C-alpha positions as CSV (number, residue, x, y, z in Angstrom):
1,M,21.5,12.9,32.3
2,N,22.4,12.1,28.7
3,E,23.0,8.4,29.6
4,S,19.5,8.2,31.1
5,I,17.9,9.7,28.0
6,A,19.9,7.2,25.8
7,A,18.8,4.3,28.0
8,V,15.1,5.3,27.6
9,I,15.4,5.7,23.8
10,A,17.3,2.4,23.6
11,G,14.6,0.7,25.5
12,L,11.9,2.2,23.3
13,L,13.7,0.9,20.2
14,L,14.0,-2.6,21.7
15,S,10.3,-2.5,22.6
16,L,9.5,-1.5,19.0
17,S,11.5,-4.5,17.9
18,A,9.5,-6.8,20.2
19,G,6.3,-5.4,18.7
20,V,7.5,-6.7,15.3
21,R,9.0,-10.0,16.5
22,V,8.4,-10.9,20.1
23,T,11.3,-13.3,20.8
24,L,14.2,-12.0,18.6
25,P,15.2,-9.0,20.7
26,L,14.8,-11.0,23.9
27,L,17.1,-13.7,22.5
28,A,19.6,-11.0,21.4
29,V,19.7,-9.5,24.9
30,N,20.0,-13.0,26.4
31,L,23.0,-13.8,24.1
32,L,24.8,-10.5,24.8
33,A,24.4,-11.1,28.6
34,F,25.2,-14.8,28.4
35,Y,28.6,-14.0,26.7
36,H,29.2,-11.1,29.1
37,E,28.9,-8.4,26.4
38,I,26.4,-6.5,28.5
39,V,25.6,-6.4,32.2
40,L,22.0,-6.9,33.2
41,P,20.4,-5.3,36.2
42,Q,20.6,-7.3,39.4
43,N,16.9,-8.1,39.3
44,M,17.1,-9.4,35.7
45,T,20.1,-11.7,35.7
46,W,17.9,-14.6,34.9
47,L,17.4,-13.2,31.5
48,G,21.1,-14.0,30.7
49,S,21.0,-17.6,32.0
50,E,21.5,-20.8,30.0
51,P,18.0,-22.1,30.6
52,T,16.6,-18.9,29.3
53,L,18.9,-19.1,26.3
54,V,17.4,-22.6,25.5
55,I,13.8,-21.5,25.9
56,L,14.2,-18.3,23.8
57,S,16.2,-20.1,21.1
58,V,13.3,-22.7,20.7
59,A,10.7,-19.9,20.8
60,A,12.5,-17.7,18.3
61,V,12.8,-20.6,15.8
62,A,9.1,-21.6,16.3
63,E,8.0,-17.9,15.9
64,T,10.0,-17.5,12.7
65,V,8.7,-20.8,11.2
66,V,5.1,-20.2,12.1
67,H,5.1,-16.7,10.5
68,F,5.7,-18.3,7.1
69,I,2.5,-20.4,7.4
70,P,-0.3,-18.5,5.6
71,A,-3.3,-17.4,7.7
72,A,-2.0,-19.4,10.7
73,G,0.8,-16.9,11.1
74,T,-1.5,-14.0,11.3
75,I,-3.9,-15.7,13.8
76,L,-1.0,-16.8,16.1
77,K,0.6,-13.3,15.9
78,G,-2.7,-11.8,17.1
79,A,-2.8,-14.3,19.9
80,A,0.7,-13.4,21.0
81,T,-0.2,-9.8,21.8
82,P,0.1,-10.3,25.6
83,L,3.5,-11.7,25.0
84,A,4.5,-8.6,23.1
85,F,3.5,-6.5,26.2
86,V,5.7,-8.7,28.5
87,A,8.6,-8.6,26.1
88,G,8.4,-4.9,25.6
89,T,8.3,-4.4,29.4
90,L,11.3,-6.6,30.0
91,L,13.4,-5.0,27.2
92,M,12.6,-1.5,28.4
93,A,13.6,-2.4,31.9
94,V,17.1,-3.7,30.8
95,P,18.8,-0.5,29.7
96,L,17.3,1.4,32.7
97,G,19.8,-0.5,34.8
98,D,19.6,-0.8,38.6
99,R,17.5,2.3,39.2
100,N,14.6,2.5,41.6
101,P,12.5,-0.6,40.9
102,L,9.3,1.4,41.1
103,F,10.6,3.8,38.4
104,Q,12.2,1.0,36.4
105,W,9.1,-1.2,36.1
106,T,6.5,1.6,35.9
107,L,8.2,3.2,33.0
108,A,9.0,-0.2,31.5
109,A,5.3,-1.3,31.6
110,F,3.8,1.9,30.4
111,A,6.3,3.0,27.8
112,G,8.0,-0.3,26.8
113,G,5.0,-2.7,27.2
114,G,2.6,-0.1,25.7
115,L,4.7,0.6,22.7
116,A,5.4,-3.0,22.0
117,T,1.7,-3.8,22.2
118,L,0.6,-1.0,19.9
119,T,3.3,-2.0,17.4
120,H,2.3,-5.6,17.6
121,L,-1.3,-4.8,17.0
122,G,-0.4,-2.5,14.1
123,V,1.7,-5.2,12.4
124,T,-0.9,-7.8,13.0
125,G,-3.6,-5.6,11.5
126,A,-1.4,-4.8,8.5
127,R,-0.9,-8.6,7.9
128,A,-4.6,-9.2,8.1
129,V,-5.4,-6.4,5.7
130,T,-2.8,-7.5,3.1
131,E,-3.9,-11.2,3.4
132,P,-5.7,-11.0,0.0
133,A,-2.5,-9.9,-1.7
134,N,-0.7,-12.9,-0.2
135,V,-3.4,-15.2,-1.5
136,A,-3.3,-13.6,-5.0
137,S,0.5,-13.9,-5.1
138,V,0.4,-17.6,-4.1
139,G,2.3,-16.8,-0.8
140,I,5.1,-14.8,-2.3
141,F,3.9,-11.5,-0.8
142,G,3.7,-13.2,2.6
143,L,7.2,-14.5,2.2
144,V,8.6,-11.1,1.4
145,W,6.5,-9.6,4.3
146,N,7.9,-12.1,6.8
147,V,11.5,-11.5,5.7
148,G,10.9,-7.8,6.0
149,E,9.5,-8.2,9.6
150,F,12.6,-10.2,10.5
151,L,15.0,-7.6,9.1
152,L,13.1,-4.7,10.6
153,S,13.3,-6.3,14.1
154,L,17.1,-6.8,13.6
155,L,17.4,-3.2,12.5
156,L,15.6,-1.8,15.5
157,M,17.9,-3.9,17.8
158,A,21.0,-2.5,16.0
159,L,19.7,1.1,16.3
160,S,19.2,0.5,20.0
161,G,22.8,-0.6,20.4
162,L,24.0,2.4,18.4
163,C,22.0,4.7,20.7
164,L,23.9,3.4,23.7
165,L,27.2,3.6,21.9
166,L,26.9,7.0,20.0
167,G,24.5,8.9,22.2
168,W,20.8,9.7,22.6
169,I,20.6,12.1,19.7
170,V,21.4,9.3,17.3
171,G,18.8,7.1,19.0
172,L,16.2,9.9,18.9
173,L,16.7,10.5,15.2
174,A,16.4,6.8,14.5
175,L,13.3,6.5,16.6
176,L,11.6,9.5,14.9
177,A,12.6,8.0,11.5
178,V,11.1,4.6,12.3
179,V,7.9,6.2,13.6
180,A,7.6,8.4,10.5
181,L,8.2,5.5,8.2
182,A,5.6,3.4,10.1
183,L,3.0,6.1,9.7
184,I,3.7,6.5,6.0
185,V,3.4,2.8,5.4
186,T,0.2,2.5,7.5
187,L,-1.4,5.4,5.7
188,K,-0.5,3.9,2.3
189,I,-1.9,0.5,3.2
190,L,-5.1,2.0,4.7
191,G,-5.5,4.3,1.7
192,R,-5.1,1.5,-0.8
193,W,-7.5,-0.9,0.9
194,S,-10.1,1.8,1.7
195,R,-10.6,2.9,-1.9
196,P,-13.9,1.8,-3.2
197,K,-13.5,-1.0,-5.8
198,P,-15.0,-0.1,-9.2
199,T,-18.2,-1.9,-9.9
200,P,-18.6,-3.6,-13.2
201,G,-20.7,-1.4,-15.5
């Protein structure tokens, strides 16, 4: 029972990571499977293959580079929302193992795909809202933001691994902390940009 709970929480954390950066967590899972550090479910062994490694490596580099292009990065990130759903679904399905396929993919689509999509939309919206700050800082704000996204995605992947290694309680606490932090940051951003600007007297 505890292992099942840990698997679900690990999948949710991976899905959150995909919502921030679509290809990074997929590439991480691919590398772990390719080097036999983890065992993929029988119906997902393709995710650890060499052709998939090549495709995801190119995609991860392209995604990382594009995000550093002002305006274009935000537009392309919004267009990649369906890919976030697919990535979240796949990543949620991995830790569920070789369970009943109906249970595996239904939970993966609703929980993993849904969470990744909502996270992706939230991050994309935050990028769009803070675009004026990026322009005002001559791109410095965007640079810091993109590095932060990259590190946050890596952190969520690491927390997912810790959940499987140390138990579901650790993963649950990490998940709650991440959600709370996201809500605080979102409220601060919305509060800052929703304040009426003073009119010149």
